[in-house]
C-alpha positions as CSV (number, residue, x, y, z in Angstrom):
1,M,0.0,0.0,0.0
2,I,1.4,3.4,-1.0
3,C,0.6,6.5,1.0
4,Q,0.6,9.7,-1.1
5,C,1.5,12.3,1.4
6,R,3.5,13.0,4.6
7,Q,0.4,13.1,6.8
8,C,-0.6,9.7,5.4
9,Q,2.8,8.3,6.1
10,V,2.5,9.5,9.7
11,L,-0.9,7.8,10.0
12,C,0.5,4.6,8.7
13,A,3.2,4.7,11.3
14,L,0.8,5.5,14.2
15,V,-1.5,2.6,13.2
16,L,1.4,0.1,13.1
17,M,2.9,1.5,16.4
18,S,-0.4,1.1,18.2
19,W,-0.7,-2.5,17.0
20,A,2.8,-3.3,18.2
21,D,2.1,-1.8,21.7
22,E,-1.0,-4.0,22.2
23,P,-0.6,-6.8,24.8
24,S,-0.2,-10.2,23.1
25,G,-3.5,-11.9,22.4
26,A,-5.5,-8.7,23.1
27,V,-6.9,-8.5,19.6
28,S,-7.1,-11.3,17.0
29,Y,-4.7,-11.1,14.1
30,T,-7.6,-10.9,11.6
31,S,-9.2,-8.0,13.5
32,R,-5.9,-6.1,13.6
33,M,-5.3,-6.6,9.9
34,R,-8.9,-5.6,9.0
35,A,-8.5,-2.4,11.1
36,I,-5.2,-1.6,9.4
37,V,-6.6,-2.2,6.0
38,L,-9.7,0.0,6.6
39,A,-7.7,2.7,8.3
40,L,-5.2,2.9,5.5
41,A,-7.8,2.6,2.8
42,I,-9.9,5.4,4.2
43,G,-7.1,7.7,5.6
44,C,-4.6,7.3,2.9
45,G,-5.3,7.6,-0.8
46,V,-4.5,4.2,-2.3
47,V,-2.6,4.5,-5.5
48,S,-4.3,2.3,-8.1
49,A,-2.3,0.7,-10.9
50,F,-5.4,0.7,-13.1
51,G,-6.9,4.2,-12.4
52,Q,-6.7,7.4,-10.4
53,A,-6.0,7.2,-6.7
54,V,-9.2,6.2,-4.7
55,T,-10.0,5.1,-1.2
56,L,-12.7,2.9,0.2
57,Q,-14.7,6.0,1.0
58,D,-15.1,6.5,-2.8
59,V,-17.0,3.2,-3.1
60,P,-20.8,3.5,-2.5
61,P,-21.6,2.8,1.1
62,E,-23.9,-0.2,0.4
63,A,-21.1,-1.9,-1.6
64,R,-18.2,-1.6,0.9
65,R,-19.1,-4.6,3.1
66,L,-19.5,-6.8,0.1
67,L,-16.3,-5.6,-1.5
68,L,-14.0,-6.5,1.4
69,G,-14.2,-10.1,2.4
70,S,-11.9,-12.4,4.4
71,E,-9.6,-12.6,1.4
72,F,-8.5,-9.0,2.0
73,T,-8.0,-9.0,5.8
74,G,-4.6,-10.7,6.1
75,A,-1.2,-9.4,5.2
76,A,-0.7,-12.0,2.5
77,G,-1.4,-10.7,-1.0
78,G,-1.0,-6.9,-0.2
79,P,-0.8,-4.1,-1.1
80,F,-4.5,-3.6,-1.9
81,Q,-5.6,-1.4,-4.7
82,F,-9.1,0.2,-4.8
83,A,-10.9,1.5,-7.9
84,L,-14.4,2.3,-9.2
85,V,-13.9,0.1,-12.3
86,A,-12.8,-3.5,-12.7
87,P,-9.1,-4.2,-12.9
88,P,-7.8,-4.5,-16.5
89,E,-7.0,-8.2,-16.1
90,F,-10.4,-9.0,-14.5
91,P,-12.5,-11.5,-16.5
92,T,-15.3,-9.2,-17.3
93,V,-17.3,-12.1,-18.8
94,L,-18.2,-13.0,-15.2
95,I,-19.9,-9.7,-14.6
96,P,-23.6,-10.3,-15.1
97,A,-25.3,-8.7,-18.1
98,G,-27.0,-5.5,-17.2
99,A,-24.8,-4.9,-14.1
100,T,-22.5,-1.8,-13.7
101,V,-19.3,-2.0,-11.7
102,V,-19.4,0.3,-8.6
103,G,-16.2,-0.7,-6.9
104,S,-13.3,-3.1,-6.9
105,V,-10.3,-4.1,-4.8
106,K,-7.2,-6.0,-6.0
107,S,-4.3,-7.8,-4.3
108,T,-1.6,-10.1,-5.7
109,I,-3.8,-13.2,-5.0
110,A,-7.4,-12.0,-5.4
111,M,-9.7,-9.5,-7.1
112,S,-13.1,-8.5,-5.9
113,V,-15.7,-6.6,-8.0
114,V,-19.1,-5.3,-6.8
115,A,-21.6,-4.5,-9.5
116,A,-25.1,-3.0,-9.3
117,F,-28.3,-3.8,-11.2
118,S,-30.8,-1.0,-12.1
119,G,-33.6,-3.5,-12.0
120,E,-34.3,-7.0,-10.8
121,P,-31.1,-9.2,-10.7
122,P,-31.2,-12.2,-13.1
123,P,-31.7,-15.7,-11.8
124,P,-28.5,-17.4,-10.7
125,F,-28.6,-20.0,-13.5
126,R,-28.1,-17.3,-16.0
127,L,-24.8,-16.4,-14.3
128,D,-23.8,-20.0,-14.6
129,W,-24.7,-20.2,-18.3
130,Q,-23.0,-16.9,-19.0
131,A,-19.8,-18.1,-17.4
132,G,-20.1,-21.4,-19.3
133,D,-20.3,-19.6,-22.6
134,A,-16.9,-18.1,-21.9
135,G,-15.2,-21.4,-21.1
136,W,-15.6,-21.3,-17.3
137,I,-16.7,-24.6,-15.8
138,S,-18.3,-25.6,-12.5
139,P,-16.1,-27.8,-10.2
140,Y,-19.1,-28.8,-8.2
141,P,-22.6,-30.3,-8.9
142,R,-25.2,-27.6,-9.0
143,Q,-27.7,-27.9,-6.1
144,A,-31.2,-28.8,-7.4
145,G,-34.4,-29.7,-5.7
146,F,-35.3,-29.7,-2.1
147,T,-32.3,-28.6,-0.1
148,A,-31.8,-27.8,3.6
149,R,-31.5,-24.0,4.1
150,D,-28.1,-24.3,5.8
151,L,-26.7,-26.3,2.8
152,V,-27.5,-23.8,0.2
153,G,-24.1,-22.6,-1.0
154,P,-22.8,-19.7,-3.1
155,T,-24.8,-18.5,-6.0
156,V,-22.3,-19.7,-8.6
157,S,-18.8,-21.2,-8.4
158,V,-16.7,-21.6,-11.5
159,C,-13.1,-22.0,-12.5
160,K,-10.8,-21.7,-15.5
161,G,-7.1,-22.7,-15.5
162,Q,-5.8,-21.5,-12.1
163,S,-8.5,-18.9,-11.6
164,F,-11.4,-19.7,-9.3
165,A,-14.5,-17.5,-9.1
166,S,-17.5,-17.2,-6.8
167,I,-20.5,-15.0,-7.6
168,N,-22.8,-14.0,-4.8
169,Y,-25.8,-11.7,-4.5
170,G,-26.1,-9.4,-1.5
171,Q,-28.6,-10.5,1.1
172,A,-29.5,-7.5,3.2
173,P,-32.2,-5.1,1.7
174,P,-29.7,-2.3,0.7
175,E,-27.5,-4.9,-1.0
176,R,-30.0,-7.0,-2.9
177,Q,-29.4,-5.1,-6.1
178,L,-25.7,-5.9,-5.8
179,V,-23.5,-8.8,-6.9
180,R,-20.0,-9.6,-5.8
181,I,-17.6,-11.5,-8.1
182,L,-14.5,-12.8,-6.4
183,V,-11.6,-14.2,-8.4
184,T,-8.6,-15.8,-6.8
185,Q,-5.5,-17.4,-8.2
186,D,-4.4,-20.8,-6.8
187,S,-1.7,-22.9,-8.5
188,Q,-2.2,-25.7,-6.0
189,R,-5.8,-26.4,-7.0
190,S,-7.0,-28.2,-10.0
191,C,-9.9,-26.8,-12.0
192,G,-11.5,-30.2,-12.8
193,G,-15.0,-30.0,-14.1
194,I,-17.6,-32.6,-13.1
195,G,-18.3,-33.6,-16.7
196,S,-21.6,-33.3,-18.5
197,R,-24.6,-32.9,-16.2
198,M,-27.9,-34.4,-17.3
199,F,-30.0,-31.3,-16.4
200,E,-27.5,-28.5,-16.6
201,D,-29.5,-26.9,-19.4
202,I,-32.6,-26.6,-17.2
203,P,-32.9,-23.9,-14.4
204,I,-33.8,-26.4,-11.7
205,P,-33.5,-24.4,-8.4
206,A,-32.4,-25.4,-4.9
207,L,-35.6,-25.1,-2.9
208,A,-35.0,-24.2,0.8
209,P,-37.9,-24.6,3.3
210,P,-39.7,-21.6,4.7
211,P,-38.7,-20.4,8.2
212,G,-40.1,-22.7,10.9
213,V,-40.5,-25.6,8.4
214,R,-37.9,-28.4,8.3
215,F,-37.0,-31.2,6.0
216,A,-36.9,-34.8,7.3
217,G,-35.2,-37.1,4.8
218,G,-35.4,-36.6,1.1
219,S,-34.1,-38.0,-2.1
220,G,-33.9,-37.3,-5.8
221,N,-33.3,-39.0,-9.2
222,S,-33.1,-38.2,-12.8
223,G,-33.3,-39.8,-16.2
224,G,-33.0,-38.6,-19.8
225,L,-36.3,-36.8,-19.8
226,D,-37.2,-36.2,-16.2
227,F,-35.9,-35.1,-12.8
228,S,-37.5,-35.5,-9.4
229,S,-36.8,-34.5,-5.9
230,N,-38.9,-35.3,-2.8
231,A,-38.7,-34.6,0.9
232,R,-40.9,-34.8,3.9
233,L,-41.9,-31.4,5.4
234,E,-42.4,-31.2,9.2
235,N,-44.1,-28.5,11.3
236,V,-46.3,-27.2,8.5
237,Q,-48.8,-24.8,10.0
238,S,-50.2,-23.4,6.8
239,L,-50.0,-25.4,3.5
240,S,-51.0,-22.4,1.4
241,A,-48.1,-20.3,2.9
242,V,-45.6,-23.1,2.2
243,V,-46.8,-23.5,-1.3
244,E,-46.5,-19.8,-2.0
245,D,-43.0,-19.7,-0.6
246,F,-41.8,-22.5,-2.8
247,A,-43.7,-21.0,-5.8
248,R,-41.9,-17.7,-5.2
249,Q,-38.5,-19.5,-5.3
250,M,-39.5,-21.2,-8.6
251,R,-40.5,-17.8,-10.1
252,S,-37.3,-16.1,-9.0
253,N,-35.4,-18.8,-10.9
254,G,-37.1,-18.2,-14.2
255,W,-40.2,-20.4,-14.0
256,T,-43.6,-19.2,-15.1
257,L,-46.8,-20.2,-13.2
258,E,-49.0,-21.9,-15.8
259,C,-52.1,-22.5,-13.7
260,K,-53.4,-21.6,-10.3
261,T,-52.6,-24.0,-7.5
262,I,-55.1,-26.7,-7.0
263,D,-55.4,-27.0,-3.2
264,D,-58.0,-28.8,-1.1
265,G,-56.1,-28.6,2.1
266,V,-54.9,-32.2,1.8
267,M,-53.1,-32.0,-1.5
268,S,-51.7,-29.2,-3.6
269,V,-50.5,-29.2,-7.2
270,T,-48.9,-26.3,-9.0
271,R,-47.6,-26.4,-12.6
272,F,-44.8,-24.2,-14.0
273,S,-42.9,-23.9,-17.3
274,A,-39.5,-22.7,-18.4
275,P,-37.3,-22.9,-21.5
276,T,-34.1,-24.8,-21.5
277,R,-30.8,-23.1,-22.4
278,H,-31.6,-24.0,-26.0
279,G,-35.1,-22.7,-25.9
280,D,-36.9,-26.0,-25.6
281,P,-40.0,-26.2,-23.3
282,T,-40.0,-27.9,-20.0
283,T,-42.7,-28.4,-17.4
284,A,-42.4,-28.6,-13.6
285,F,-45.0,-29.9,-11.1
286,L,-44.8,-28.9,-7.4
287,I,-46.9,-31.4,-5.4
288,F,-47.6,-31.5,-1.6
289,A,-49.7,-34.3,0.1
290,A,-50.8,-34.3,3.7
291,L,-49.6,-37.0,6.0
292,P,-52.3,-37.1,8.8
293,P,-52.6,-37.2,11.7
294,T,-49.2,-35.4,11.7
295,T,-48.5,-31.8,10.5
296,G,-46.1,-33.3,7.9
297,Y,-46.4,-33.2,4.2
298,D,-44.8,-35.3,1.4
299,A,-43.3,-32.8,-1.1
300,L,-42.4,-33.7,-4.7
301,L,-40.8,-31.5,-7.4
302,R,-40.9,-33.2,-10.8
303,V,-39.4,-31.6,-14.0
304,V,-40.1,-33.0,-17.4
305,R,-38.7,-32.2,-20.8
306,N,-41.6,-31.6,-23.2
307,K,-39.6,-32.9,-26.1
308,P,-37.1,-35.8,-26.5
309,L,-33.4,-35.0,-26.0
310,R,-31.5,-33.7,-29.0
311,I,-29.3,-36.3,-30.4
312,P,-26.3,-35.0,-32.3
């Protein structure tokens, strides 16, 4: 990190001296380094190799927390360079279509870019497809079907060569129009894809249970033309509320409601449609059946290709 003036150099020295004077173990190493990075970023103008000198204060307030993750709190990889545009070597193909970069930070081992959407962010599967079109591959199977809330991972994880990227949407209300793209370099890891996935061309979402509802067991299977996922839901107080929550998750992942939910209080059936990556039609059925005398329900998500698979 390069301080641009005498006052900034004094500030740097004071921060480092105060750290050295602290009793051993008084503050964690990570906390100390985060404080130093933030103090220097805000108090000193950071000379950017890819633009004019900027500080963390120049980045929009709602984007600052997303921009600085754990990858930028340690000493390794410094100095840190802030900018209001993406670094020249950043793989811009990973920036979602329609998003505008509002801030970035770069070190020798990682680059982080935060971009903002003017409207509703695109469904996560479109980020996966966009990265795939540029030669990036997924090192992990994509989560699909009923999934415990605490097992839902990053929005998208992809790699190419020795570059590894994770793309995540902001969660808090002020950040929901933001997306963070983190790219790290790791020569010790292997970017090995998982091969062709049967349903990678269909936007099957990972469906998490509503608050207060839990999954008990569950399984899934797929063939050439269909995919299914089932789970037992426990502690269901309102079937209509549960159905609407899962339907909202389907709609947010690119599925269109084709008919109103058929619900008699004992069984519920909802039908959706969505195009594949190649534009072919698919149909999804979301089915819930009561399991009296308990408050449990059997849940089934079934996705079917309307047309046979394309054979080269």
